[in-house]
N, C-alpha and C positions, 0 to 999 in steps of 0.2 A: 612704556612698558609695551611687547610686542606688539606685533598685530596675529590672531589664528590665525592660518587660514581655513582655506574652505575649501570644502569637496566638492569638486566637480562632480554635475549630474550623472555623466556617467561610474561616476564610482557610487555614486545613490543606488543608480537601477545592477551595476552587478551584485553591489549587498544586498539589496530587495532579491534575488533575481534570486542569488546564493541561498539570503534563508526558506526562501519559499521553495527548493529544491532540500535543504533540509529538511524542513515538517514534513514535508511527505515521502522522505526514503523516516523518517522514523513513522509516521505513521502505518507504512508499514511493517513495519519494525513491529512495532506496536497488537498490528493487522495479524500477521502471524505468529506475537505468542500467546493473542488471544484464544483464536482455531486449538492453536499445541495444548495447551490448559484443556481445551472442551474436550481433545478425541483423551489427554493423557484419565479428565473425570472416566471421559465415559468406557473408556478401560477400564480403568475402577472401577467401579458401579455395574460392571457390566452394560449397558448397554449401545455402546460402541460403535457403529455399523458402513462399515468401508461401504458399499453400495451407495450412502445416501454425500458423498467424496466423491465418486463419481459423476454426479447429476452435474453439480459444480464448477463452476472455475475457480483459482484463488481470490475474484477479483468477488463472491460471492454469484455472477452473473450468470446462466444455464448452458449447459458447454454448449454450443452445436451440433447436430449430424455430419458422419463423417458422411455418409452418403448424399449427405444432401449441400447446391452447389448455392450463393449466394449473387443476385438478380443482381449485377451491374448495369 
């Protein structure tokens, strides 16, 4: 009976990192779809406010004022 070859730790690590990257990519994709659906629903029922989008970035964090510089 032939023996089964074992995976190296390097390969296991690469596969795990690949799965994590794919999961993050899918989360971002789902978030964009949800945002687009909310926007479409807001436009359809007349509650869409494009100025509200200017106050936030895509990550949901408040946008920084372009006139402000960050302290280093």
